[in-house]
MIDRENVO-36730 format. One record per residue (C-alpha): residue number from 1; z, y, x. Coordinates in steps of 0.001 Angstrom, whole numbers. Each point is the difference from the previous one (the first is absolute). Example, Ala and Ser with C-alpha at 12.3 -4.5 7.8 and 13.67 -1.06 7.14 Angstrom:
% MIDRENVO-36730
<num=1 | w=7800 | v=-4500 | u=12300>
<num=2 | w=-660 | v=3440 | u=1370>
This chain:
% MIDRENVO-36730
<num=1 | w=10083 | v=-16219 | u=-3799>
<num=2 | w=-1075 | v=3604 | u=472>
<num=3 | w=-2444 | v=1775 | u=-2292>
<num=4 | w=-1756 | v=3360 | u=332>
<num=5 | w=-1517 | v=1999 | u=-2817>
<num=6 | w=-2271 | v=2987 | u=635>
<num=7 | w=-768 | v=2795 | u=-2433>
<num=8 | w=-1648 | v=3402 | u=-6>
<num=9 | w=-3617 | v=-815 | u=738>
<num=10 | w=-2875 | v=1401 | u=-2010>
<num=11 | w=-3071 | v=2213 | u=-31>
<num=12 | w=153 | v=3434 | u=1588>
<num=13 | w=-2519 | v=2592 | u=1106>
<num=14 | w=-545 | v=734 | u=3664>
<num=15 | w=2590 | v=2462 | u=1226>
<num=16 | w=2567 | v=-1240 | u=-2479>
<num=17 | w=3281 | v=-1823 | u=485>
<num=18 | w=1620 | v=-3261 | u=-1010>
<num=19 | w=3393 | v=-1508 | u=660>
<num=20 | w=347 | v=-3737 | u=354>
<num=21 | w=3322 | v=-1748 | u=-521>
<num=22 | w=1126 | v=-3490 | u=909>
<num=23 | w=3163 | v=-1676 | u=-1243>
<num=24 | w=1549 | v=-3013 | u=1680>
<num=25 | w=2029 | v=-2595 | u=-1839>
<num=26 | w=1408 | v=-3466 | u=565>
<num=27 | w=2398 | v=-1549 | u=2448>
<num=28 | w=-44 | v=2688 | u=2687>
<num=29 | w=2727 | v=188 | u=2614>
<num=30 | w=-1591 | v=2740 | u=2080>
<num=31 | w=-3251 | v=1940 | u=-43>
<num=32 | w=-1546 | v=724 | u=3359>
<num=33 | w=-3332 | v=1814 | u=165>
<num=34 | w=-2037 | v=909 | u=-3058>
<num=35 | w=-3607 | v=1051 | u=-107>
<num=36 | w=-3284 | v=508 | u=-1752>
<num=37 | w=-3363 | v=-1601 | u=757>
<num=38 | w=-3325 | v=466 | u=-1720>
<num=39 | w=-3148 | v=-2021 | u=-441>
<num=40 | w=-3358 | v=1365 | u=-1073>
<num=41 | w=-2774 | v=-2346 | u=-1219>
<num=42 | w=-1539 | v=-1864 | u=2905>
<num=43 | w=2649 | v=1217 | u=2432>
<num=44 | w=3100 | v=-1518 | u=1520>
<num=45 | w=3475 | v=990 | u=-1089>
<num=46 | w=1060 | v=2886 | u=2238>
<num=47 | w=3303 | v=1686 | u=697>
<num=48 | w=491 | v=3361 | u=-1704>
<num=49 | w=3618 | v=783 | u=838>
<num=50 | w=3229 | v=-1746 | u=922>
<num=51 | w=3600 | v=1177 | u=45>
<num=52 | w=2898 | v=-1604 | u=1819>
<num=53 | w=3631 | v=-388 | u=-948>
<num=54 | w=848 | v=3200 | u=1851>
<num=55 | w=-2749 | v=1936 | u=-1755>
<num=56 | w=-2374 | v=38 | u=2945>
<num=57 | w=-3523 | v=4 | u=-1407>
<num=58 | w=-3483 | v=-716 | u=1281>
<num=59 | w=-3381 | v=754 | u=-1551>
<num=60 | w=-3612 | v=-977 | u=331>
<num=61 | w=-1942 | v=2817 | u=1645>
<num=62 | w=-2155 | v=372 | u=-3103>
<num=63 | w=2961 | v=1020 | u=-2181>
<num=64 | w=2158 | v=1995 | u=2412>
<num=65 | w=911 | v=3370 | u=-1428>
<num=66 | w=-1029 | v=-1027 | u=-3526>
<num=67 | w=2216 | v=-2967 | u=-860>
<num=68 | w=3788 | v=-271 | u=209>
<num=69 | w=2000 | v=-3207 | u=-202>
<num=70 | w=3638 | v=1 | u=-1032>
<num=71 | w=2625 | v=-2492 | u=-1075>
<num=72 | w=3147 | v=-180 | u=-2089>
<num=73 | w=2144 | v=-2787 | u=1390>
<num=74 | w=2493 | v=92 | u=-2833>
<num=75 | w=-2735 | v=-459 | u=-2595>
<num=76 | w=-1963 | v=-2396 | u=2226>
<num=77 | w=-3120 | v=2067 | u=-419>
<num=78 | w=-2759 | v=1390 | u=2188>
<num=79 | w=-2363 | v=2806 | u=-903>
<num=80 | w=-3342 | v=1315 | u=1196>
<num=81 | w=-841 | v=3604 | u=-800>
<num=82 | w=-3734 | v=475 | u=373>
<num=83 | w=-1395 | v=3532 | u=125>
<num=84 | w=-3471 | v=1397 | u=645>
<num=85 | w=-1500 | v=-3294 | u=-1050>
<num=86 | w=-3521 | v=-850 | u=1105>
<num=87 | w=-2546 | v=-2441 | u=-1385>
<num=88 | w=538 | v=-2191 | u=3055>
<num=89 | w=3618 | v=-492 | u=-1083>
<num=90 | w=-1249 | v=-2104 | u=-2903>
<num=91 | w=1497 | v=-3471 | u=354>
<num=92 | w=2574 | v=-2413 | u=-1312>
<num=93 | w=3349 | v=1035 | u=1460>
<num=94 | w=2552 | v=-2672 | u=807>
<num=95 | w=3694 | v=441 | u=601>
<num=96 | w=1612 | v=-2246 | u=2596>
<num=97 | w=3534 | v=-579 | u=1153>
<num=98 | w=1670 | v=-1817 | u=2848>
<num=99 | w=3383 | v=-1174 | u=-1234>
<num=100 | w=2804 | v=-2439 | u=534>
<num=101 | w=741 | v=-2217 | u=-2983>
<num=102 | w=2127 | v=-3029 | u=-640>
<num=103 | w=-2727 | v=-2159 | u=1573>
<num=104 | w=-487 | v=2149 | u=3071>
<num=105 | w=-2423 | v=2731 | u=1083>
<num=106 | w=-3329 | v=405 | u=-1738>
<num=107 | w=-2816 | v=2395 | u=-798>
<num=108 | w=-816 | v=503 | u=-3647>
<num=109 | w=-3039 | v=1617 | u=-1636>
<num=110 | w=-403 | v=1660 | u=-3360>
<num=111 | w=-2890 | v=-725 | u=-2326>
<num=112 | w=-1786 | v=3245 | u=839>
<num=113 | w=-857 | v=3140 | u=-1919>
<num=114 | w=-3472 | v=1531 | u=-232>
<num=115 | w=-567 | v=3546 | u=1232>
<num=116 | w=-3400 | v=1486 | u=-790>
<num=117 | w=-980 | v=3445 | u=1270>
<num=118 | w=-3067 | v=1537 | u=-1588>
<num=119 | w=-2067 | v=2495 | u=1954>
């Protein structure tokens, strides 16, 4: 079984920065893509950024140029550096991972971390 644990959320003023981290653990044979989604109250969970095994990344238009996703394969971690934060970035941020474990391929979600941007 694969588990993900996010950290780094909190309260920040508009224009500030936060760095989210996500650590994977469990019976992992290979990690494929890793990513971040977010969900604001009353909204669906939307893609923020995703990064492939080769480091190729993709971003939601709303965060391009402000957010950067990165990964450390050896540590089984993925990060999201968030700069120039806006009030509309306020949401619960979820880490996700597509991996191969002893029971096959699966997508796993973390429990989420709250990011609140005050204007």
